[in-house]
DOFIZA-443003 format. One record per residue: y, z, x of N, C-alpha, C, CB in turn; residue number from 1. Coordinates in steps of 0.02 Angstrom, whole numbers. Glycine has a CB too. Layout:
REC/Y/Z/X/Y/Z/X/Y/Z/X/Y/Z/X/NUM
...
END
This chain:
REC/-59/0/42/0/0/0/62/0/45/0/61/-48/1
REC/109/-43/28/171/-47/66/212/16/55/211/-109/45/2
REC/251/34/105/294/93/101/341/90/42/334/101/165/3
REC/370/32/29/415/25/-29/378/38/-94/448/-45/-30/4
REC/314/19/-97/275/31/-157/262/106/-168/208/-6/-153/5
REC/248/142/-114/235/214/-121/299/251/-139/204/242/-56/6
REC/355/230/-112/419/261/-130/434/248/-203/477/233/-85/7
REC/423/186/-225/434/170/-296/387/211/-341/423/94/-309/8
REC/325/219/-321/276/258/-360/298/330/-366/207/254/-328/9
REC/320/361/-312/340/431/-317/405/439/-356/349/461/-247/10
REC/451/391/-351/512/394/-391/495/389/-465/561/339/-370/11
REC/448/346/-481/426/338/-551/394/402/-576/378/279/-558/12
REC/351/432/-535/319/494/-555/369/550/-562/265/513/-505/13
REC/417/555/-516/468/607/-521/510/597/-584/513/606/-459/14
REC/524/536/-602/562/522/-663/523/545/-724/577/447/-669/15
REC/459/532/-725/416/554/-781/414/630/-785/346/525/-773/16
REC/407/663/-727/408/736/-725/474/763/-754/398/762/-653/17
REC/528/733/-733/595/754/-756/601/745/-832/650/714/-720/18
REC/579/688/-857/583/675/-929/544/728/-969/557/605/-946/19
REC/484/744/-947/443/793/-981/474/862/-978/372/794/-951/20
REC/500/881/-921/532/946/-914/594/951/-957/549/959/-841/21
REC/633/897/-958/694/898/-999/677/904/-1073/735/834/-987/22
REC/624/872/-1096/605/878/-1166/584/949/-1183/549/829/-1183/23
REC/546/980/-1139/526/1050/-1149/588/1095/-1152/477/1074/-1093/24
REC/634/1085/-1105/694/1126/-1103/739/1114/-1164/733/1113/-1039/25
REC/741/1052/-1189/780/1038/-1250/751/1076/-1310/781/962/-1265/26
REC/684/1076/-1316/653/1112/-1371/668/1186/-1367/576/1101/-1371/27
REC/664/1214/-1307/679/1285/-1297/751/1300/-1315/664/1307/-1225/28
REC/798/1259/-1290/869/1270/-1304/885/1264/-1378/911/1220/-1264/29
REC/851/1220/-1413/863/1210/-1484/828/1263/-1527/839/1140/-1506/30
REC/784/1302/-1495/747/1353/-1532/694/1322/-1577/794/1395/-1574/31
REC/672/1263/-1560/624/1226/-1600/566/1202/-1555/658/1166/-1637/32
REC/526/1249/-1532/473/1234/-1484/411/1208/-1520/455/1296/-1442/33
REC/390/1148/-1502/327/1120/-1526/276/1135/-1472/333/1041/-1541/34
REC/234/1185/-1483/188/1207/-1431/137/1153/-1413/152/1270/-1453/35
REC/118/1111/-1460/71/1058/-1445/102/1008/-1396/49/1021/-1511/36
REC/163/987/-1409/198/941/-1364/210/974/-1297/265/919/-1395/37
REC/231/1036/-1297/243/1072/-1235/180/1075/-1193/269/1143/-1249/38
REC/124/1093/-1224/61/1098/-1188/40/1030/-1159/5/1126/-1234/39
REC/48/977/-1198/30/910/-1175/73/889/-1116/36/859/-1232/40
REC/138/900/-1121/183/882/-1065/167/923/-1003/257/894/-1086/41
REC/157/988/-1012/143/1031/-955/76/1014/-922/143/1105/-977/42
REC/27/996/-962/-38/976/-934/-30/914/-891/-89/964/-991/43
REC/5/864/-916/17/803/-878/57/819/-814/55/751/-921/44
REC/107/862/-820/147/881/-762/105/916/-708/205/926/-784/45
REC/59/958/-729/19/994/-680/-22/944/-637/-29/1044/-714/46
REC/-48/893/-669/-86/842/-632/-40/802/-586/-122/794/-682/47
REC/18/784/-611/65/745/-569/88/786/-509/125/723/-611/48
REC/100/850/-520/123/893/-465/70/903/-411/146/960/-492/49
REC/7/901/-431/-47/904/-382/-48/839/-341/-116/914/-416/50
REC/-34/784/-373/-37/719/-339/25/703/-298/-47/664/-390/51
REC/82/729/-316/146/706/-286/148/712/-210/202/745/-315/52
REC/122/764/-178/127/765/-105/92/707/-71/98/830/-79/53
REC/42/679/-104/5/623/-75/44/558/-78/-61/615/-111/54
REC/102/559/-110/146/501/-113/202/505/-61/175/493/-183/55
REC/192/549/-12/241/557/42/208/547/110/275/627/37/56
REC/179/489/122/150/477/189/206/476/242/108/411/190/57
REC/189/491/304/241/491/356/281/426/361/209/505/422/58
REC/250/370/346/285/306/350/342/301/299/237/249/339/59
REC/343/344/249/395/341/198/454/386/213/367/359/130/60
REC/456/414/273/512/454/297/567/406/319/491/502/356/61
REC/605/381/270/654/328/284/723/341/257/629/264/255/62
REC/740/405/243/806/420/216/860/404/267/810/493/195/63
REC/913/373/241/971/357/283/1035/373/243/971/282/306/64
REC/1081/406/275/1145/423/242/1192/362/242/1179/483/277/65
REC/1226/354/186/1278/303/180/1255/232/196/1335/321/224/66
REC/1196/216/176/1171/149/186/1161/118/117/1104/148/228/67
REC/1185/58/107/1178/24/43/1107/-5/40/1232/-32/34/68
REC/1061/32/8/991/12/6/973/-13/-64/946/70/27/69
REC/916/-45/-66/887/-67/-130/870/-4/-171/822/-111/-118/70
REC/898/4/-231/886/65/-270/812/77/-287/926/62/-334/71
REC/772/25/-287/701/33/-301/665/63/-241/669/-34/-321/72
REC/684/42/-182/648/61/-121/681/118/-82/640/2/-76/73
REC/744/134/-98/777/187/-59/743/254/-74/853/190/-75/74
REC/748/299/-28/719/365/-37/773/418/-28/661/377/11/75
REC/768/471/-67/812/528/-60/774/588/-31/844/547/-127/76
REC/712/576/-11/672/629/19/701/646/88/598/608/25/77
REC/714/710/98/742/734/161/691/727/217/764/807/154/78
REC/714/710/277/669/710/334/636/779/346/706/689/397/79
REC/669/832/321/641/900/327/573/906/291/690/951/299/80
REC/563/866/240/500/867/204/441/856/251/499/814/148/81
REC/447/809/296/392/793/341/384/843/397/401/723/370/82
REC/440/873/419/434/924/471/409/990/443/502/934/506/83
REC/415/998/378/391/1059/344/340/1041/290/450/1098/312/84
REC/299/991/303/253/966/251/208/1021/222/211/911/280/85
REC/181/1067/261/139/1120/230/178/1160/177/113/1167/284/86
REC/242/1174/191/282/1209/141/293/1166/79/349/1231/171/87
REC/308/1102/90/317/1056/34/254/1055/-9/334/985/59/88
REC/197/1052/23/133/1051/-12/124/1115/-52/74/1042/38/89
REC/141/1172/-23/137/1237/-59/185/1238/-118/153/1296/-11/90
REC/245/1211/-109/294/1209/-163/266/1169/-222/361/1178/-139/91
REC/237/1112/-208/208/1069/-261/150/1104/-294/186/1001/-232/92
REC/108/1138/-255/50/1173/-284/73/1231/-328/4/1200/-227/93
REC/124/1267/-308/150/1322/-349/179/1295/-414/205/1361/-310/94
REC/214/1240/-411/241/1209/-472/184/1185/-517/289/1150/-455/95
REC/131/1158/-487/73/1136/-526/41/1195/-562/21/1101/-480/96
REC/37/1252/-528/9/1312/-560/53/1336/-618/1/1370/-509/97
REC/118/1333/-609/164/1352/-663/157/1305/-722/237/1353/-638/98
REC/151/1240/-708/141/1191/-762/75/1203/-797/145/1120/-734/99
REC/24/1219/-759/-42/1233/-789/-39/1294/-834/-95/1244/-733/100
REC/-4/1346/-812/4/1406/-854/42/1388/-917/40/1462/-815/101
REC/94/1348/-910/133/1325/-968/89/1285/-1016/193/1282/-946/102
REC/43/1247/-989/-1/1205/-1032/-49/1247/-1074/-40/1157/-990/103
REC/-57/1311/-1057/-102/1354/-1095/-63/1404/-1139/-147/1392/-1047/104
REC/2/1404/-1133/43/1452/-1172/49/1429/-1244/114/1459/-1140/105
REC/47/1477/-1289/56/1460/-1360/111/1502/-1393/-9/1468/-1397/106
REC/129/1557/-1365/183/1599/-1392/249/1575/-1363/171/1674/-1377/107
REC/300/1576/-1405/366/1552/-1384/391/1589/-1321/417/1561/-1440/108
REC/382/1653/-1318/406/1691/-1259/368/1671/-1196/398/1766/-1271/109
REC/303/1659/-1202/264/1636/-1144/286/1566/-1122/189/1637/-1159/110
REC/298/1523/-1171/322/1455/-1156/388/1459/-1118/330/1413/-1221/111
REC/434/1501/-1141/498/1508/-1107/490/1535/-1036/544/1555/-1147/112
REC/447/1584/-1028/436/1614/-962/407/1563/-913/389/1674/-968/113
REC/355/1528/-934/323/1480/-888/367/1419/-877/256/1458/-916/114
REC/405/1398/-926/452/1342/-917/506/1361/-867/483/1321/-985/115
REC/530/1422/-871/581/1446/-824/551/1448/-753/607/1517/-845/116
REC/489/1472/-747/456/1474/-682/448/1404/-653/387/1508/-688/117
REC/429/1357/-696/421/1288/-674/488/1259/-653/390/1245/-730/118
REC/541/1271/-691/608/1245/-673/630/1273/-606/659/1264/-728/119
REC/618/1337/-595/637/1368/-531/599/1334/-474/623/1445/-532/120
REC/535/1321/-484/495/1286/-434/522/1217/-418/423/1281/-456/121
REC/539/1180/-470/566/1112/-460/633/1115/-423/575/1076/-528/122
REC/677/1160/-446/743/1164/-416/740/1188/-343/787/1211/-456/123
REC/694/1233/-328/686/1258/-260/664/1201/-214/636/1316/-257/124
REC/614/1165/-235/588/1109/-195/643/1056/-184/526/1077/-228/125
REC/680/1040/-237/733/991/-230/788/1016/-184/762/974/-299/126
REC/804/1080/-187/856/1108/-143/835/1102/-70/869/1182/-160/127
REC/771/1108/-57/746/1104/11/734/1033/36/682/1142/16/128
REC/712/990/-8/684/926/15/714/863/-17/611/925/3/129
REC/770/870/-50/803/812/-81/872/804/-51/807/819/-159/130
REC/886/745/-25/952/731/4/997/704/-51/946/680/62/131
REC/1059/719/-46/1109/691/-91/1131/624/-64/1171/739/-100/132
REC/1140/574/-108/1161/508/-83/1232/510/-55/1158/457/-139/133
END
């Protein structure tokens, strides 16, 4: 697989993760939680989060500041991700566990707790390993 293909694949997966998380958070904010939808989204997210580190091969360490790149192939992954790959892998695994717990929650308070834990995991990983354009 070409490096541009793997970058596109991970960007697509991250977009899907973001969409699912945003829908869960919208339901929580509106006070109208559909536990079936939440569980389905969280289950899918847990699988994606297990897979996501495998979409960061060393050859895809190509972030460049202030370069006009193809939006499909450009990466915002920080070079720090590869120098701290074991931590990145742990971050993804922890988020996958939080998503898995969310996928089994049925009470509104549990859904809120696990969704908050998952959001914190996502935000922490992005703070560490996502570069701003």
